[in-house]
DSSP file (Angstrom, degrees, kcal/mol; ACC not computed):
  #  RESIDUE AA STRUCTURE BP1 BP2  ACC     N-H-->O    O-->H-N    N-H-->O    O-->H-N    TCO  KAPPA ALPHA  PHI   PSI    X-CA   Y-CA   Z-CA
    1    1 A X              0   0    0      0, 0.0    42,-2.5     0, 0.0    44,-0.0   0.000 360.0 360.0 360.0 127.7    0.0    0.0    0.0
    2    2 A X     >  -     0   0    0     40,-0.2     4,-2.7     1,-0.1     3,-0.5  -0.290 360.0-101.9 -74.5 162.0    1.5    3.3   -1.0
    3    3 A X  H  > S+     0   0    0     40,-0.5     4,-2.6     1,-0.3     5,-0.2   0.856 120.1  50.8 -54.5 -43.9    1.9    6.2    1.4
    4    4 A X  H  > S+     0   0    0      1,-0.2     4,-1.6     2,-0.2    -1,-0.3   0.875 113.5  45.8 -65.7 -35.6   -1.1    8.2    0.3
    5    5 A X  H  > S+     0   0    0     -3,-0.5     4,-2.2     2,-0.2    -2,-0.2   0.892 112.9  50.2 -70.7 -40.4   -3.4    5.1    0.6
    6    6 A X  H  X S+     0   0    0     -4,-2.7     4,-2.5     2,-0.2    -2,-0.2   0.887 107.1  54.5 -65.6 -38.5   -1.9    4.2    4.0
    7    7 A X  H  X S+     0   0    0     -4,-2.6     4,-1.3    -5,-0.2    -1,-0.2   0.915 109.9  46.9 -60.8 -43.6   -2.5    7.8    5.2
    8    8 A X  H  X S+     0   0    0     -4,-1.6     4,-0.6     1,-0.2    -1,-0.2   0.883 111.4  51.8 -64.8 -38.9   -6.2    7.5    4.2
    9    9 A X  H >< S+     0   0    0     -4,-2.2     3,-0.9     1,-0.2     6,-0.4   0.887 104.7  55.7 -66.0 -38.9   -6.4    4.1    5.9
   10   10 A X  H 3< S+     0   0    0     -4,-2.5    -1,-0.2     1,-0.3    -2,-0.2   0.860 106.8  51.1 -61.8 -34.8   -5.0    5.5    9.1
   11   11 A X  H 3< S+     0   0    0     -4,-1.3     2,-0.4    -5,-0.2    -1,-0.3   0.654  96.1  87.2 -75.4 -15.3   -7.7    8.1    9.2
   12   12 A X  S X< S-     0   0    0     -3,-0.9     3,-1.6    -4,-0.6    -4,-0.0  -0.713  75.7-140.7 -89.8 132.2  -10.4    5.4    8.7
   13   13 A X  T 3  S+     0   0    0     -2,-0.4    -1,-0.1     1,-0.3    -4,-0.1   0.585  96.7  70.7 -70.3  -8.1  -11.7    3.7   11.8
   14   14 A X  T 3  S+     0   0    0     -5,-0.1    21,-0.8    20,-0.0     2,-0.3   0.480  97.3  59.1 -84.6  -1.8  -11.7    0.3   10.1
   15   15 A X  E <   -A   34   0A   0     -3,-1.6     2,-0.4    -6,-0.4    19,-0.2  -0.932  64.0-160.5-126.6 148.8   -7.9    0.2   10.1
   16   16 A X  E     -A   33   0A   0     17,-2.0    17,-2.4    -2,-0.3    54,-0.1  -0.994  28.5-113.3-127.4 138.5   -5.3    0.3   12.9
   17   17 A X  E     -A   32   0A   0     52,-0.4    54,-2.6    -2,-0.4     2,-0.3  -0.403  41.4-177.0 -66.1 144.7   -1.7    1.2   12.4
   18   18 A X  E     -Ab  31  71A   0     13,-2.6    13,-2.3    52,-0.3     2,-0.4  -0.998  23.7-155.1-146.8 147.5    0.7   -1.7   13.1
   19   19 A X  E     -Ab  30  72A   0     52,-2.5    54,-2.9    -2,-0.3     2,-0.4  -0.992  18.5-152.4-120.8 131.4    4.4   -2.4   13.2
   20   20 A X  E     -Ab  29  73A   0      9,-2.7     9,-2.0    -2,-0.4     2,-0.4  -0.870  12.8-177.9-108.7 136.5    5.5   -6.0   12.5
   21   21 A X  E     -Ab  28  74A   0     52,-2.6    54,-3.0    -2,-0.4     2,-0.4  -0.996   6.2-165.1-133.6 127.4    8.7   -7.5   13.9
   22   22 A X  E >   - b   0  75A   0      5,-0.6     3,-1.7    -2,-0.4     5,-0.2  -0.936  23.9-128.6-117.3 138.4    9.9  -11.0   13.2
   23   23 A X  T 3  S+     0   0    0     52,-2.0    53,-0.1    -2,-0.4    -1,-0.1   0.821 106.0  43.3 -55.1 -41.2   12.6  -12.8   15.2
   24   24 A X  T 3  S+     0   0    0     -3,-0.0     2,-0.3     2,-0.0    -1,-0.3   0.463 100.6  86.8 -88.5   0.2   14.8  -13.9   12.3
   25   25 A X    <   -     0   0    0     -3,-1.7    -3,-0.0     2,-0.1     0, 0.0  -0.722  64.3-150.1-102.1 151.1   14.5  -10.5   10.4
   26   26 A X  S    S+     0   0    0     -2,-0.3     2,-0.3    -5,-0.0    -1,-0.1   0.026  76.9  57.7-104.0  25.7   16.8   -7.5   10.9
   27   27 A X  S    S-     0   0    0     -5,-0.2    -5,-0.6    24,-0.0     2,-0.3  -0.916  70.6-127.2-146.9 171.8   14.0   -5.1   10.0
   28   28 A X  E     -AC  21  52A   0     24,-2.5    24,-2.4    -2,-0.3     2,-0.4  -0.889  14.6-145.7-120.9 152.3   10.5   -3.8   10.8
   29   29 A X  E     -A   20   0A   0     -9,-2.0    -9,-2.7    -2,-0.3     2,-0.4  -0.920  12.3-159.0-116.4 146.8    7.5   -3.4    8.6
   30   30 A X  E     +A   19   0A   0     20,-0.5    12,-3.1    -2,-0.4     2,-0.3  -0.961  35.1  98.0-127.2 143.8    4.9   -0.7    9.0
   31   31 A X  E     -AD  18  41A   0    -13,-2.3   -13,-2.6    -2,-0.4     2,-0.3  -0.890  60.6 -68.6 179.3-146.4    1.3   -0.5    7.8
   32   32 A X  E     -AD  17  40A   0      8,-2.4     8,-2.8   -15,-0.3     2,-0.4  -0.920  24.0-143.4-133.9 160.2   -2.3   -1.1    8.9
   33   33 A X  E     -AD  16  39A   0    -17,-2.4   -17,-2.0    -2,-0.3     6,-0.2  -0.989  20.8-142.7-122.4 135.3   -4.4   -4.0    9.8
   34   34 A X  E >   -A   15   0A   0      4,-2.3     3,-1.9    -2,-0.4   -19,-0.2  -0.329  34.2 -92.7 -91.7 178.1   -8.1   -4.1    8.9
   35   35 A X  T 3  S+     0   0    0    -21,-0.8   -20,-0.1     1,-0.3    -1,-0.1   0.660 125.3  56.6 -67.0 -15.5  -11.1   -5.4   10.8
   36   36 A X  T 3  S-     0   0    0      2,-0.1    -1,-0.3     0, 0.0    -3,-0.0   0.455 120.8-106.0 -92.3  -2.1  -10.7   -8.8    9.1
   37   37 A X  S <  S+     0   0    0     -3,-1.9     2,-0.3     1,-0.3    -2,-0.1   0.588  71.3 144.9  89.5  11.0   -7.1   -9.2   10.3
   38   38 A X        -     0   0    0      1,-0.0    -4,-2.3     2,-0.0     2,-0.3  -0.669  43.0-135.0 -85.3 136.9   -5.5   -8.5    6.9
   39   39 A X  E     -D   33   0A   0     -2,-0.3     2,-0.5    -6,-0.2    -6,-0.2  -0.711  14.8-168.4 -91.4 141.4   -2.3   -6.6    6.8
   40   40 A X  E     -D   32   0A   0     -8,-2.8    -8,-2.4    -2,-0.3     2,-0.3  -0.939  18.7-160.0-127.9 105.2   -1.6   -3.7    4.4
   41   41 A X  E     -D   31   0A   0     -2,-0.5   -10,-0.3   -10,-0.2     2,-0.1  -0.647  24.6 -99.7 -98.0 143.1    2.1   -2.9    4.5
   42   42 A X        +     0   0    0    -12,-3.1     8,-2.6    -2,-0.3     2,-0.3  -0.338  48.5 175.9 -59.4 131.0    3.7    0.4    3.4
   43   43 A X  B     -F   49   0B   0    -42,-2.5   -40,-0.5     6,-0.3     6,-0.2  -0.912  27.9-111.9-135.1 160.8    5.2    0.1   -0.1
   44   44 A X    >   -     0   0    0      4,-2.3     3,-2.2    -2,-0.3    -1,-0.1  -0.175  50.4 -82.8 -82.7-175.9    7.0    2.4   -2.5
   45   45 A X  T 3  S+     0   0    0      1,-0.3    -1,-0.1     2,-0.1   -43,-0.1   0.612 131.9  56.6 -68.4 -10.3    5.5    3.5   -5.9
   46   46 A X  T 3  S-     0   0    0      2,-0.2    -1,-0.3     0, 0.0     3,-0.1   0.262 119.5-111.3 -98.1   9.9    6.8    0.3   -7.4
   47   47 A X    <   +     0   0    0     -3,-2.2     2,-0.5     1,-0.3    -2,-0.1   0.746  69.3 147.3  64.4  26.3    4.8   -1.7   -4.8
   48   48 A X        -     0   0    0      1,-0.0    -4,-2.3     0, 0.0    -1,-0.3  -0.832  55.7-111.1 -90.8 125.8    8.0   -2.9   -3.2
   49   49 A X  B     -F   43   0B   0     -2,-0.5     2,-0.4    -6,-0.2    -6,-0.3  -0.304  28.7-132.7 -58.8 132.5    7.5   -3.3    0.6
   50   50 A X        -     0   0    0     -8,-2.6   -20,-0.5   -20,-0.2     2,-0.3  -0.730  22.0-164.5 -88.5 134.3    9.4   -0.7    2.6
   51   51 A X        -     0   0    0     -2,-0.4     2,-0.4   -22,-0.1   -22,-0.2  -0.860   6.5-144.9-117.1 157.0   11.4   -2.0    5.5
   52   52 A X  B     -C   28   0A   0    -24,-2.4   -24,-2.5    -2,-0.3     6,-0.0  -0.941  11.9-141.4-124.3 141.8   12.9   -0.1    8.4
   53   53 A X  S    S+     0   0    0     -2,-0.4     2,-0.3   -26,-0.2    -1,-0.1   0.654  84.9  22.4 -76.8 -15.9   16.1   -0.7   10.3
   54   54 A X  S  > S-     0   0    0      1,-0.1     4,-1.7   -26,-0.1   -26,-0.1  -0.966  76.0-114.3-146.8 162.1   14.7    0.2   13.7
   55   55 A X  H  > S+     0   0    0     -2,-0.3     4,-2.5     1,-0.2     5,-0.2   0.883 117.0  57.6 -61.3 -38.9   11.4    0.4   15.5
   56   56 A X  H  > S+     0   0    0      1,-0.2     4,-2.5     2,-0.2    -1,-0.2   0.887 103.7  51.3 -61.9 -41.2   11.9    4.1   15.8
   57   57 A X  H  > S+     0   0    0      2,-0.2     4,-2.0     1,-0.2    -1,-0.2   0.910 111.1  48.3 -62.5 -41.6   12.2    4.5   12.0
   58   58 A X  H  X S+     0   0    0     -4,-1.7     4,-2.1     2,-0.2    -2,-0.2   0.903 110.9  51.2 -65.7 -40.9    8.9    2.5   11.6
   59   59 A X  H  X S+     0   0    0     -4,-2.5     4,-2.8     1,-0.2    -2,-0.2   0.930 109.7  49.8 -59.8 -46.5    7.2    4.7   14.2
   60   60 A X  H  X S+     0   0    0     -4,-2.5     4,-2.4     1,-0.2    -1,-0.2   0.884 108.5  52.9 -62.0 -39.3    8.4    7.9   12.5
   61   61 A X  H  X S+     0   0    0     -4,-2.0     4,-0.7     2,-0.2    -1,-0.2   0.931 113.5  42.6 -63.1 -45.3    7.0    6.7    9.1
   62   62 A X  H ><>S+     0   0    0     -4,-2.1     5,-2.3     1,-0.2     3,-0.6   0.893 113.1  53.0 -68.4 -39.1    3.6    5.9   10.6
   63   63 A X  H ><5S+     0   0    0     -4,-2.8     3,-1.7     1,-0.2    -2,-0.2   0.895 104.4  55.5 -61.6 -40.6    3.6    9.2   12.6
   64   64 A X  H 3<5S+     0   0    0     -4,-2.4    -1,-0.2     1,-0.3    -2,-0.2   0.739 105.9  53.3 -64.3 -22.4    4.3   11.1    9.4
   65   65 A X  T <<5S-     0   0    0     -4,-0.7    -1,-0.3    -3,-0.6    -2,-0.2   0.351 131.1 -92.0 -95.1   5.0    1.2    9.6    7.9
   66   66 A X  T < 5S+     0   0    0     -3,-1.7    -3,-0.2     1,-0.3     2,-0.2   0.426  75.8 143.5 105.9  -0.8   -1.0   10.7   10.8
   67   67 A X      < +     0   0    0     -5,-2.3    -1,-0.3     1,-0.1     3,-0.1  -0.510  21.6 176.1 -74.2 139.3   -0.9    7.8   13.2
   68   68 A X  S    S+     0   0    0      1,-0.3    28,-1.4    -2,-0.2     2,-0.3   0.533  72.8  24.7-113.0 -17.1   -0.8    8.6   16.9
   69   69 A X  E     - E   0  95A   0     26,-0.2   -52,-0.4    -7,-0.1     2,-0.3  -0.973  66.2-179.0-142.0 156.3   -1.0    5.0   18.1
   70   70 A X  E     - E   0  94A   0     24,-2.7    24,-3.1    -2,-0.3     2,-0.3  -0.988  27.2-117.1-150.7 158.0    0.0    1.7   16.7
   71   71 A X  E     -bE  18  93A   0    -54,-2.6   -52,-2.5    -2,-0.3     2,-0.5  -0.734  24.0-148.6 -89.2 147.1    0.0   -2.0   17.5
   72   72 A X  E     -bE  19  92A   0     20,-3.1    20,-2.4    -2,-0.3     2,-0.6  -0.976  11.1-169.0-117.8 117.7    3.3   -3.7   17.8
   73   73 A X  E     -bE  20  91A   0    -54,-2.9   -52,-2.6    -2,-0.5     2,-0.5  -0.932   5.1-175.4-109.7 118.2    3.3   -7.4   16.7
   74   74 A X  E     -b   21   0A   0     16,-1.7     2,-0.5    -2,-0.6    16,-0.4  -0.956   5.2-165.5-116.3 123.3    6.5   -9.2   17.6
   75   75 A X  E     -b   22   0A   0    -54,-3.0   -52,-2.0    -2,-0.5     2,-0.4  -0.920   7.7-169.7-110.0 131.9    6.9  -12.8   16.5
   76   76 A X    >   -     0   0    0     -2,-0.5     3,-1.3   -54,-0.2     4,-0.2  -0.913  31.1-135.7-121.1 146.2    9.6  -14.9   18.1
   77   77 A X  T 3  S+     0   0    0     -2,-0.4     3,-0.3     1,-0.2    -1,-0.1   0.667 108.4  56.0 -68.2 -15.2   10.9  -18.3   17.1
   78   78 A X  T >  S+     0   0    0      1,-0.2     3,-1.9     2,-0.1     4,-0.4   0.286  70.2 106.5-102.5   9.0   10.8  -19.1   20.9
   79   79 A X  G X  S+     0   0    0     -3,-1.3     3,-1.7     1,-0.3     7,-0.8   0.843  72.8  63.6 -57.3 -33.6    7.1  -18.3   21.5
   80   80 A X  G 3  S+     0   0    0     -3,-0.3    -1,-0.3     1,-0.3     5,-0.1   0.685  94.9  61.2 -66.8 -15.1    6.4  -22.0   21.8
   81   81 A X  G <  S+     0   0    0     -3,-1.9    -1,-0.3     4,-0.1    -2,-0.2   0.620  90.7  90.3 -83.3 -12.6    8.6  -22.2   24.8
   82   82 A X  S X  S-     0   0    0     -3,-1.7     3,-1.6    -4,-0.4    -3,-0.0  -0.142  98.7 -92.4 -78.4 176.6    6.4  -19.7   26.7
   83   83 A X  T 3  S+     0   0    0      1,-0.3    -1,-0.1     2,-0.1    -3,-0.1   0.673 122.4  55.3 -65.5 -17.1    3.5  -20.5   28.9
   84   84 A X  T >  S-     0   0    0     -5,-0.3     3,-2.1     4,-0.1    -1,-0.3   0.339 102.7-126.4-100.3   8.8    0.9  -20.2   26.0
   85   85 A X  T <   -     0   0    0     -3,-1.6    -5,-0.2     1,-0.3    -2,-0.1   0.737  62.6 -70.0  55.4  25.0    2.7  -22.8   23.8
   86   86 A X  T 3  S+     0   0    0     -7,-0.8    -1,-0.3    -8,-0.1    -6,-0.2   0.629 106.2 121.7  73.8  12.7    2.7  -20.2   21.0
   87   87 A X    <   +     0   0    0     -3,-2.1     2,-0.4    -8,-0.2    -2,-0.1   0.684  61.6  63.6 -83.6 -17.3   -1.0  -20.3   20.5
   88   88 A X  S    S-     0   0    0     -4,-0.2     2,-0.3    -9,-0.1    -4,-0.1  -0.823  82.5-122.8-108.2 146.9   -1.6  -16.6   21.1
   89   89 A X        -     0   0    0     -2,-0.4     2,-0.9   -14,-0.0   -14,-0.1  -0.626  20.8-130.4 -81.6 145.6   -0.3  -13.7   19.1
   90   90 A X        +     0   0    0    -16,-0.4   -16,-1.7    -2,-0.3     2,-0.4  -0.828  41.5 160.0 -99.0  98.5    1.8  -11.2   21.0
   91   91 A X  E     -E   73   0A   0     -2,-0.9     2,-0.3   -18,-0.2   -18,-0.2  -0.983  13.2-177.0-123.2 129.1    0.4   -7.8   20.1
   92   92 A X  E     -E   72   0A   0    -20,-2.4   -20,-3.1    -2,-0.4     2,-0.3  -0.916  30.1-112.2-123.7 149.7    1.0   -4.8   22.3
   93   93 A X  E     -E   71   0A   0     -2,-0.3     2,-0.4   -22,-0.2   -22,-0.2  -0.633  34.6-168.9 -75.4 138.5   -0.3   -1.2   22.1
   94   94 A X  E     -E   70   0A   0    -24,-3.1   -24,-2.7    -2,-0.3     2,-0.5  -0.995  15.4-137.9-132.6 125.6    2.5    1.2   21.3
   95   95 A X  E     -E   69   0A   0     -2,-0.4     2,-0.4   -26,-0.2   -26,-0.2  -0.722  17.2-150.8 -86.1 128.2    2.1    5.0   21.5
   96   96 A X        -     0   0    0    -28,-1.4     2,-0.5    -2,-0.5   -36,-0.0  -0.782   6.8-159.3 -96.3 140.6    3.7    6.8   18.6
   97   97 A X        -     0   0    0     -2,-0.4     2,-0.4   -28,-0.0   -34,-0.1  -0.980  19.3-124.0-122.8 130.5    5.1   10.3   19.2
   98   98 A X        -     0   0    0     -2,-0.5     2,-0.5   -35,-0.1   -38,-0.1  -0.572  24.5-155.1 -73.4 126.4    5.6   12.7   16.4
   99   99 A X              0   0    0     -2,-0.4    -1,-0.0     1,-0.1    -2,-0.0  -0.903 360.0 360.0-105.2 126.6    9.2   14.0   16.3
  100  100 A X              0   0    0     -2,-0.5    -1,-0.1     0, 0.0    -2,-0.0   0.470 360.0 360.0 -81.5 360.0    9.8   17.3   14.7
């Protein structure tokens, strides 16, 4: 989803901003999740998914598009070792702050 589309989605109550982090990856993805659980990830004008080197970079990208809050979904290869046997997703609320 391109930046202008993502900006419109962030303003729509049917979407929530989200940052995805995967254990084996060295980057973060930013986008929105709709009410059906589908992810729409930020992409450039060639529809290539944009990745960010840090959580802070992903936060800034979403903040620049109008997000004030986001979900943070972190997936770990070790989730199955936890008390929930990996059956639950680990999603946390994350407050984004606009940096001038």
